N, C-alpha and C positions, 0 to 999 in steps of 0.2 A: 647452485643453477644460478644460469645466468639466463634472462631473458629482456625483451625491447617490450615496453608496456606502453601501449600507442596514445591511450588517452586517459587523458583526469582533467574531470570538469570540476567548476567553481557552480554550475547553474543550479536553480531551484524551480518550486513549481511544477509542471508537467515534470520535471528530468530529475524529480527529486530523489525518485529511485535510486537511477540510474547512476545519479552525481554519488549519492551515499554510499552505492554497490563500489563505484571504481575507487573511493577513497579507501576505504575500510577496508578490501582486499589488497587493496596495492601497499597500505602499512603493516598489515597481517603475514601478507608474503617478505613484507622485508625482514619484519619478526624473526618470523625462520631461516632466515639468511638468505632471500633470493636476491641476487645483485639487481638491480635494475641498471641496465648499459644497453644503447642502443645499437651498438655495436655484434651484441646476439644476433645467431641465427634465425632465430625462433620470434615471431611478433604476436603479439596478444592484444586482443580489437575487445574488450568491452563497452558493448554499442549498439544501438539501432540497425538492423540488417541494412536499411535503407541510407546508412552513413559511410557503412564498413567499405573501405577499401584497403585493398591489399600491398604488401610492399614486398615490388619486386624484389626475387631472390630469396626470401623467406619463405619458413613454413610460419603461415600464417592462421592463428588460432581464432576464430569468432564466439564470444562470447555473447547470449544475444537470448532474446525471449519474445513472445507475444503471446496474447491474451483473450484471443477466440479460438474459433474450430479451423480455420483456414489463413493464411499468410496475406498478406496485399499483395497486388500487383509489382512486380519488379523484387520483391522479398527473394524467391525460388534462385532468380539469377544470382544475385549477390549472394547468398550460405552458398552458391557450387563454387563460388571463386574464391574458400576457405578451404584450407587442408582439414581442417578438425575442428566441428562448430560443438559449444560448450551451453548448456543451457541451466535454469534453475530448478527445473520441476520435472515431474517421472509426467504431465499433460505435455507438457512440452516437448518434452523426449518423442513422444508418440505423434505429434504436429510434425515436427522440423524430419522425422525420418519419414513422411508421406512424399518430401520435397528432394530428398536428395540422398544420395549411397553416399554418400563422404560420410565416417564415421560421427557419430552424435552422444555424446557422453554428460551426465549429469553431477552438476556440483551446486550442491544446495547452498544458499545465501545463509549470513547468519545476523547477530545481531548484537550491538556496543553493549553487555552487561554490564560491563564498568560503568558508563553513563545511565542506563537504563536499567537504575537497581531498584528491585525489591520493595514495596511500601507496605506495612497493616494499613489495613483502611477499616473503616465502621462504619456502619449505618448512621447519617447526616442528621444532627439533631438542632431543636431551637429556628433562625431562619435560614438555617446553610441550605440551599436546594441539594438534592440530589442531579447528580448529572450524568446525561447522559452524552457522551462524546462520539463525534465523528471527523475523520480527518481526507484530506484529500483534495486533487482537483476537481474542479465544477466539470465535469465531463459524466457521462451516463456510464463507462466502466467503473465507477469508484461509488455505485449505486445512490448518487447524491437525491436522485429522484424517490429511491424505494425507500429513501430516511425520512423522505420530507413525508410521503404519504402513509409511513407508520409510523411518524410523529402527528400526523391528521388524525390515525385513528384512536392513537392514547392520548393527545388532546380533549377528544370529542367525549372519551368514553370515561375520562377521569377527571370531571370540572372539577371534583374536591381536593384533587393532587396539583392544580395548577399550579399554585404556590410555594407548591412543593419539591416539584420537579422542574428541572432545564434541560433542553437540546443545544447546545454548543456546537456549529457546524463550523471549524476553523479548515481556509479553503485558502487559493491564489486565485489572481485572476486570470480568465481566458475565456475565448469567446464561445458563446453558445452552440449547445450542437445538440440534435435530435434525438430524442428516449421515446421508445414507446409508452412507458408511464406516464400517462398524463397525471396531475393532483390538483385539489379545488382547494385550497388550504389561504384563507383569508383571514389579513390582516387589518388592521386599523383605519387602514385608508382605501382598503376596498381592492388591492392586489391578488395575485393569490404569490402565493410562497413564492412558487417558479419565476413566475414576474416579476416579482419583486428583488429575487437573486439576481435576476439578468440585469435589472435597474443599476442595482448597486456594483456589479464586477464595473459597468461602465464611468463608476467613478472614482475618483483619486482611492488609492489601496487603503490608506489612512481611514479612510472613513468607516466607519464602526456602526450595522443599523441591526436594530434589536426590532423582530418579526413576528406575525404569530403570537403574540404573548410574550411567554417565554420561552424564544428559543433566537438565538444570537448567532447572524453569519459573519464570519472574523476571518481578516486576511490571517497566513498562514507566516506572513513574515511580521505581524505582533504580537506581543501579548495580550490576552483576553480583557479587557475592559469593564467592569460591572458598575454600574452608575453606585454611587454612593456605598461601594467598599472600600474599604481602607489600603492605602498603596498596595502596604506589606502584604497585603494577600494576594495582590494579582500577581497570577505565574506569567512569568515573563521569560521561560527558554519551553523549547517542547516539554522535556522531563518533567516540568513540573504539571507543565497542563494532564500529563498522564496521572501524574498522585495526585493532582486535586479532582480528577471525574472517579466516578461511582461505577460505569460501566462503556465500554467502548463498542461503535457498530460500524462492522465492516460490511454492509453484506452487498459487495461489489461484484461486478460481471464479470471479469477474468482480475488474475492474478499468476503473473510471473512467477513470484513471492509470495509477496505482503509483508511487504517489510515496516510500514507501521502495524500491521495485526501483530508481528514479531514484536514491536517493540513494546509495544502494550501488556500484552503477554509477560514482557520480562518485567515490567513492576506489578505485575500481581495482577494487574485489572482484568477484570472479568470481562471476556468477549463474545461478542455474537458475528456471527460472520459467514460468508457462502462457502460452503465445504467442496467448490471446485477450484482445479488452477492450482497454483502454487500450496495456498493454505491447508490444502489436501496433504498434504507432503508434512505438516508439523503440528496441525490442529485437528484435534477429534472430539468426540462429546465429554469424555472423562478432563480433559484441559480445557473446553468453553463450550458456546452452546449454536450449534449448528444449525442452519434454516434450510425447509425444504425451498426447493429453486426447480423450475425448468428450462428449456435452451428456446432463447429467444431471438427475433432477428436483430442485429446493432448497425447503425452504420455510421462509417470515418467521412463529417463530414470538413471540407478545407474551409482556412478564412471566404474563399470566394462564395460560398456558399456549395461549391459543386459537389457530388459524392463520390470516395476515391478508393472505397472499397467496401461492400456487402457483405456480412458475416453471419457467424450464431455466439452468440454466449449465453452464460448464465444470466436468468432473470430470479431474482427473492422473490419469496411471497411474501407479499407485505404484511398478511393476520397475521402469517408465522413469526416473522422481526419481531410482531408487538406480543404475541405468546412469550417468546423468547424474552423480550422485555419484562412482562408480568411476572417470570419466574426468577430472574434477575433480583429483581425491583424488591418482590413479596417475597423473595425464599435468599434475601442477602446474605445469609449465616453461610448456605449452601454454594454460594456463588464466589464468596471469598475462598472456597476451599477449594473450589476448580481455579480459582486466577492462581490460588498458592501449588498449587500441583505446575499449571503452564508453568509461573514461573520459572520452578525446579528443573522440570524438561527443559526451557529454552538453554538455561544458563550450564547443562549437563550436553545438549546436543549441536546447537546453533549459535555458539561464537564465529566471531570473523575468524580463528585462528583455527581451526577445526576446520571452517571453508576451504582456508587456506593451502592447509596439507592436502584437502582433496584437489585443488585445484593443481599440486606440483605431484601429485599422485599422476594426475591424467597427462599434466605436461612431460612427465617423465617416461612412461608410458609409448606416446608415439615418435617424442622425439629423442630418446636415450642420449648420445654422446653431442648432440647441438648444445645442448643448455647444460654440458657441463664447465665446472667453473676454470 
C-alpha cells in the first residue's frame, strides 16, 4: 500500500494529542508495510478540519475529531471537501454524520504499550503522599476546574489527610478561557486556585507554584519538582509521572479519544473519568471509575476574547468525582485490580499497530487499486 501522508507535527501543548496521534499512527503504518510516498493518488490528512486543505487531483481522506455536540462554524464546509472522513470514536461518528453525506468511518486510536508499561503499585507509606494526577491543557474541555472543585471538597472534607494526599496538575501554558464551573479554593496568598493558576500561566513556564497547600501546578514540559525530595526520586518523563502517581483524574468535558487516559490505564493506574466521547469506547466500570455527568453549555473563546463557537459538552458531577476519589483511596486494593484489568485490556485491544491495521482496511475499502504498491 502506498499513500501520501500530509501531516506530521512536532508540537505539544494543546496539540499534544494530534501530534502524538500523527507520529504513532504514521510509524505503525510504516511497520505494517505502508509506503509513504507523495506520488500516491491517496492523501491522508490527520488534522483539525479547520486546517484541512485537500490535495488537488487526489482522493483526500480527512482523519479528524471534535469534542462537543456540534461542529464549529466553517468545519462542515471543510469536511465536505474530503472524499472520506475518519474519526476516532463512535460519538464523533454520530456527530460528523450530521454534517455530511460523505462516508464516515471509525478508526480508534492506540497507545504506546511498550512505553507506557504496567507497574505494580502499593498504597504509599511513611512520608510519601498518595498522589492524584491530572494531565492536560488548561482549558475547560479537560475538566480543569472540575478537578479544582473536587480537590476543594476533598481537602476540606478530610483535613486529617492533607499531609497524606497530594494533587498534581501537569499542564501547559494557554490563554485563560471561560467555564461555567466556579471554584472558591483559597491558598495562603488569598487567591482562589483558579485565579492563582491564571496568574502562574502568565509567568515563565519554568516557574512551579504550590497552591492550596498540597496541590502542585506544573508545566508538562518539565519534571515535577518537590521541595526536599532527592533528585533521584523526581519523575523526569511522562511515563515516570504516571508510574509515580496513585490515581488518575480526567473528568473532561469531551475527548476525541482520550490519549492521556489510555496512557494512564496502560500503566495500571486507577482512572476516574467522564464516560462520554472517546473514553466510552475503551473504558468501562470494569476497568475504571466513571463519573456522573450532564450536558452543559461550553464556549470557545479566541485570544481576542470573542466567542467563536457555542455548543454543549459533558460536565462531570464534582461531588461524584470526590465519591470516586474516596472509593479509590479507601479501597485501593480493589482499585489496583481494576487498573490491572485496564492495562491488560489496553495492551490487547488498543495498540498503535491495531489502529494502523484498521486504518489500512478503511483505505483499501474505499480506494482499492489507487494505493496498490
